[in-house]
C-alpha positions as CSV (number, residue, x, y, z in Angstrom):
1,M,166.4,-12.2,-10.3
2,V,165.4,-12.0,-6.6
3,P,161.7,-11.2,-6.0
4,R,161.1,-7.7,-4.8
5,I,159.2,-8.9,-1.7
6,L,162.3,-10.9,-0.5
7,V,164.6,-7.9,-0.8
8,Q,162.1,-5.8,1.1
9,A,161.8,-8.5,3.8
10,M,165.6,-8.7,4.1
11,F,165.9,-4.9,4.6
12,G,162.9,-5.0,7.0
13,L,164.6,-7.7,9.1
14,M,167.8,-5.7,9.2
15,I,166.0,-2.5,10.3
16,A,164.0,-4.4,12.9
17,S,167.2,-6.0,14.3
18,V,169.0,-2.6,14.6
19,A,165.9,-1.1,16.2
20,L,165.8,-3.9,18.8
21,V,169.4,-3.5,19.7
22,A,169.1,0.2,19.9
23,F,166.1,-0.1,22.2
24,A,167.9,-2.5,24.5
25,Q,171.0,-0.2,24.7
26,L,169.0,3.0,25.2
27,T,166.8,1.5,28.0
28,D,169.8,-0.3,29.7
29,R,168.1,-3.7,29.6
30,P,170.1,-6.3,31.4
31,Q,171.9,-8.7,29.1
32,V,170.6,-12.2,29.0
33,G,172.3,-15.3,27.7
34,V,175.7,-13.9,28.6
35,L,178.2,-16.4,30.0
36,I,178.9,-15.7,33.7
37,E,182.4,-16.9,34.6
38,A,182.1,-19.1,37.7
39,P,184.9,-19.2,40.2
40,I,187.9,-21.5,39.5
41,V,188.1,-24.5,41.8
42,Q,191.0,-26.3,40.2
43,E,193.7,-25.4,37.6
44,R,196.7,-26.9,35.9
45,S,199.4,-25.2,33.8
46,I,200.4,-27.0,30.6
47,H,202.5,-26.4,27.5
48,L,201.1,-27.2,24.1
49,S,203.7,-27.8,21.5
50,G,202.9,-29.0,18.0
51,D,204.0,-29.2,14.4
52,R,202.5,-28.2,11.0
53,T,200.7,-31.6,10.7
54,G,198.5,-30.7,13.7
55,N,200.0,-33.2,16.1
56,Y,200.2,-31.5,19.5
57,V,201.6,-32.7,22.8
58,A,200.4,-31.4,26.1
59,T,203.0,-31.5,28.9
60,D,202.7,-30.4,32.5
61,A,204.4,-27.0,32.9
62,L,205.9,-27.8,36.3
63,T,207.1,-31.4,35.8
64,G,207.5,-31.7,32.0
65,E,205.5,-34.9,32.1
66,V,203.7,-35.7,28.8
67,L,200.0,-35.7,29.5
68,V,198.5,-36.3,26.1
69,N,199.3,-36.5,22.5
70,S,196.6,-35.3,20.0
71,A,197.4,-38.3,17.8
72,Q,196.0,-40.6,20.5
73,N,192.5,-41.9,20.5
74,K,189.9,-39.2,20.8
75,N,192.4,-36.4,21.6
76,G,192.4,-34.6,18.2
77,F,190.6,-31.6,19.8
78,V,193.8,-30.9,21.8
79,G,195.5,-30.3,18.4
80,V,192.7,-28.0,17.3
81,I,192.9,-25.9,20.4
82,G,196.7,-25.9,20.1
83,R,196.5,-24.5,16.6
84,V,194.0,-21.8,17.7
85,M,196.2,-20.7,20.6
86,D,199.3,-20.7,18.5
87,R,197.6,-18.5,15.9
88,E,196.4,-16.1,18.6
89,R,199.9,-15.9,20.0
90,M,201.3,-15.2,16.6
91,L,198.9,-12.4,16.1
92,H,199.9,-10.9,19.5
93,N,203.6,-11.4,18.9
94,V,203.8,-13.5,22.1
95,S,206.3,-16.4,22.6
96,S,204.8,-19.9,22.4
97,S,206.9,-21.0,25.4
98,E,204.4,-19.5,27.9
99,P,202.1,-22.0,29.6
100,F,198.3,-22.2,29.3
101,R,196.0,-22.7,32.2
102,I,193.3,-25.4,32.1
103,V,190.7,-24.5,34.8
104,L,187.7,-26.3,36.2
105,R,185.0,-23.9,37.3
106,D,182.6,-24.2,40.2
107,N,179.8,-25.0,37.8
108,G,181.7,-27.9,36.2
109,H,182.7,-26.2,33.0
110,I,186.3,-26.3,31.8
111,A,188.1,-23.4,30.2
112,I,191.5,-22.9,28.6
113,I,193.1,-19.6,29.6
114,D,196.1,-18.0,27.9
115,D,197.2,-15.2,30.2
116,S,199.8,-13.9,27.7
117,T,197.1,-13.0,25.2
118,D,194.0,-12.8,27.5
119,N,192.4,-15.4,25.4
120,V,189.8,-17.6,27.1
121,I,188.1,-20.6,25.5
122,E,185.1,-21.9,27.5
123,L,184.6,-25.5,26.5
124,I,180.8,-25.3,26.2
125,G,179.1,-27.0,23.2
126,Y,182.2,-28.6,21.7
127,G,180.9,-32.2,22.3
128,A,181.5,-34.6,25.1
129,D,184.6,-36.3,23.7
130,N,186.3,-33.0,23.0
131,V,185.6,-31.6,26.5
132,A,186.6,-34.9,28.0
133,S,190.0,-34.7,26.3
134,F,190.8,-31.6,28.4
135,A,188.9,-32.8,31.5
136,R,191.4,-35.8,31.6
137,L,194.2,-33.3,31.9
138,M,192.8,-32.0,35.2
139,N,193.6,-35.3,37.0
């Protein structure tokens, strides 16, 4: 049995949260903590192809050169992103043959953009090794 005071506190917190959001919306308060997309300074088109085991290979979309294999040292995150993008394309009924764009922004952040589904993954907070696996693709 949950103590009555905890249930009341839970509902009080929910009501306070809704009230704060409603106040912010009604008074047109500017949004804070929202990611501002910096201008793109460099980009590269790649194809990500993988199998059910999670092993993905990134190839240059123009030359077909193999850039990285997710089975290589510290590149497993490429496979994770590959599966996420494949899932998103499956949900949108989009062919997996379209390339992705890896972009370097003016502020130093890296993003993966799928123009066929309008999916953008900003690589912020994924860890240094994970971001580095995509940063190496920009060279």
